[in-house]
C-alpha positions in Angstrom: -0.1 0.3 0.0 2.8 2.1 1.0 4.3 1.5 -2.7 1.3 2.3 -4.1 0.8 5.8 -2.5 4.2 7.0 -3.4 3.1 6.1 -6.7 0.1 8.2 -7.1 1.8 10.9 -5.6 4.7 10.9 -8.2 1.8 9.9 -11.0 -0.3 13.2 -9.2 2.6 15.8 -9.6 3.9 14.5 -12.6 0.2 15.1 -14.3 0.1 18.1 -12.9 1.8 19.7 -16.3 -0.5 17.9 -18.6 -3.0 19.8 -17.2 -1.0 23.2 -17.3 -1.8 25.5 -20.7 1.0 27.2 -22.8 -0.2 30.5 -22.6 1.9 32.1 -25.7 3.8 35.5 -24.9 2.4 38.8 -25.3 4.6 39.9 -28.1 4.3 36.3 -30.4 0.4 37.6 -30.1 0.7 40.8 -31.3 3.4 39.7 -34.3 0.8 37.4 -35.3 -2.2 40.0 -35.1 -0.1 42.4 -37.0 0.9 40.1 -39.7 -2.7 39.4 -40.2 -3.8 42.9 -40.9 -4.1 44.1 -44.6 -2.6 47.5 -44.0 -3.2 48.4 -47.3 -7.2 48.7 -46.9 -9.4 50.6 -44.3 -12.3 49.0 -43.3 -14.5 52.0 -43.8 -13.7 55.0 -47.1 -13.9 58.4 -46.1 -17.0 59.7 -46.4 -19.0 63.0 -46.6 -22.5 63.6 -45.1 -24.1 63.2 -48.5 -22.9 59.5 -48.9 -23.2 58.8 -45.4 -27.3 57.2 -45.7 -25.7 54.5 -48.5 -25.7 51.5 -46.8 -23.5 49.5 -49.9 -19.8 50.4 -49.3 -18.7 50.0 -52.8 -21.7 52.2 -53.5 -20.6 55.0 -50.8 -17.1 55.1 -51.9 -18.7 55.6 -55.4 -20.2 58.7 -53.9 -17.5 59.8 -52.2 -15.0 59.7 -55.0 -17.8 61.3 -57.5 -18.6 64.4 -54.9 -15.3 64.6 -54.3 -14.5 65.5 -58.0 -17.6 67.3 -58.4 -16.5 69.6 -55.5 -12.9 70.1 -57.0 -14.0 70.6 -60.7 -16.5 73.3 -59.4 -13.9 75.0 -57.3 -11.6 75.1 -60.2 -14.0 76.0 -63.3 -14.5 79.5 -61.9 -10.5 80.1 -62.0 -8.3 81.3 -65.1 -6.7 77.7 -65.2 -8.2 76.6 -68.1 -7.6 79.9 -69.9 -3.6 80.4 -69.0 -3.1 76.7 -70.2 -5.4 75.1 -72.6 -3.2 71.9 -73.1 -3.8 71.2 -69.5 -7.5 69.2 -69.4 -7.0 66.7 -66.6 -4.6 67.1 -63.5 -4.4 64.5 -60.9 -4.3 65.6 -57.7 -3.0 63.2 -54.4 -6.0 64.0 -51.7 -4.8 63.3 -48.0 -7.6 63.0 -45.7 -6.1 63.1 -42.1 -7.5 61.8 -38.6 -8.8 65.0 -38.1 -10.9 65.5 -40.7 -8.7 67.9 -42.2 -7.5 67.7 -46.0 -4.0 68.1 -48.3 -4.2 68.6 -52.0 -1.1 67.8 -54.0 -0.8 68.0 -57.5 1.0 65.4 -59.4 2.7 66.8 -62.8 4.6 64.2 -64.9 7.8 64.5 -64.8 8.0 66.0 -68.3 5.7 68.8 -67.6 7.6 71.9 -69.5 4.3 72.6 -70.9 3.6 74.7 -67.9 4.7 76.4 -65.2 4.3 73.7 -62.3 4.6 76.4 -59.5 2.0 78.6 -60.5 -0.6 75.9 -61.0 0.2 74.4 -57.6 -0.5 77.7 -55.9 -3.6 78.3 -57.8 -4.8 74.9 -57.2 -4.0 75.2 -53.1 -5.6 79.1 -53.6 -8.5 77.4 -54.9 -8.8 73.8 -52.9 -10.6 75.4 -49.6 -13.4 75.3 -47.6 -14.5 71.8 -48.6 -17.6 70.4 -46.2 -16.3 68.3 -43.6 -14.9 64.9 -44.9 -15.2 61.7 -42.0 -11.9 60.1 -42.0 -11.4 56.6 -43.2 -11.5 53.9 -40.4 -9.4 51.2 -39.6 -10.4 48.3 -36.8 -12.4 51.4 -35.1 -9.9 54.3 -35.5 -9.7 57.1 -37.8 -6.6 56.4 -40.1 -5.0 58.9 -42.7 -5.7 58.2 -46.2 -4.1 58.8 -49.4 -5.6 58.6 -53.2 -5.1 60.3 -56.5 -8.1 62.1 -57.9 -7.9 62.8 -61.5 -9.4 66.3 -62.1 -10.8 67.3 -65.5 -10.2 71.1 -66.3 -12.8 72.1 -69.3 -12.1 74.4 -71.1 -15.0 77.7 -71.0 -16.2 78.1 -74.2 -17.0 81.8 -75.8 -19.9 83.1 -76.2 -20.4 84.0 -80.2 -22.5 87.0 -80.9 -25.2 85.5 -84.1 -24.7 87.1 -87.1 -27.8 88.4 -89.3 
């Protein structure tokens, strides 16, 4: 009986290792989680008030880009950009939306853009692209994040009014 009880004691203490679960380290869990996150995409795209009621994510994204393009074109339509540079029909503008809803616009010029003064075009864009409606920033895992995208802006030349000859 004495040998049996000693055997049970060794078995009891030895079997405790089998019940002990290995807890992964905090750093290992963080590394796995960071690896699983797709940093190139956001959970929710930026949005404006006009698009908030749209439930479909793709439709809301399209609405946002349409509204942004329309607003930029309207702000540039009243300027002399199309008169100064008639050969300039489209400008690519890099739009940055910060987590605090502030926006920054940077024109993206081709490397060989000698046909027009890039500094002048840049200053015209910075002067005109102000006072936008509030833009809700993109959301990644419940946190507002900075996003950037290229927005092609079509500059329409103003048509001259020709008098009718009778």
